[in-house]
C-alpha positions in Angstrom: -12.6 -19.1 -10.6 -15.2 -18.7 -13.4 -12.7 -19.9 -15.9 -10.0 -17.5 -14.8 -6.5 -18.7 -13.9 -5.2 -17.3 -10.6 -1.8 -18.0 -9.0 -0.7 -16.8 -5.6 3.0 -17.1 -4.7 4.1 -16.6 -1.1 7.8 -16.3 -0.2 9.5 -15.5 3.1 11.7 -16.7 5.9 10.5 -19.4 8.3 12.3 -21.1 11.2 12.4 -24.9 10.9 10.8 -25.1 14.4 7.7 -23.2 13.1 6.9 -25.9 10.5 4.3 -28.4 11.8 4.3 -32.1 11.2 1.7 -31.5 8.5 4.1 -29.2 6.8 2.1 -26.1 7.7 3.3 -22.6 8.8 1.1 -19.9 10.2 1.2 -16.7 8.2 2.1 -14.8 11.4 5.3 -16.9 11.6 6.6 -15.9 8.2 9.3 -13.2 8.2 9.9 -10.9 5.2 6.7 -12.1 3.7 6.2 -11.3 0.0 2.9 -12.0 -1.8 2.7 -12.0 -5.6 -0.6 -12.5 -7.4 -1.0 -13.4 -11.1 -4.3 -13.7 -12.9 -5.7 -14.1 -16.4 -9.2 -14.1 -17.7 -12.4 -12.0 -17.5 -12.1 -11.1 -13.9 -8.6 -9.7 -14.3 -9.5 -7.9 -17.5 -12.3 -6.0 -15.7 -10.1 -4.9 -12.8 -8.5 -2.1 -14.6 -8.4 1.5 -13.3 -11.0 3.8 -14.5 -10.3 6.5 -17.2 -9.8 9.3 -14.6 -7.2 7.3 -12.7 -5.4 6.4 -15.9 -5.2 10.1 -16.9 -3.9 11.1 -13.4 -1.3 8.3 -13.5 0.0 9.7 -16.8 0.2 13.3 -15.4 1.8 12.4 -12.1 
């Protein structure tokens, strides 16, 4: 998006019977779902915590 690179990785446990002929699984049928998001570019660079949050994170 807008020259940014974004990758979403979904992992989990699925019963073979929940996989459709089109190789699709509903998100509600994924057990132990884990979502990882990776991004690079202007959008990610601008999504940093503000100065106050950064200070509080260092204190606590």
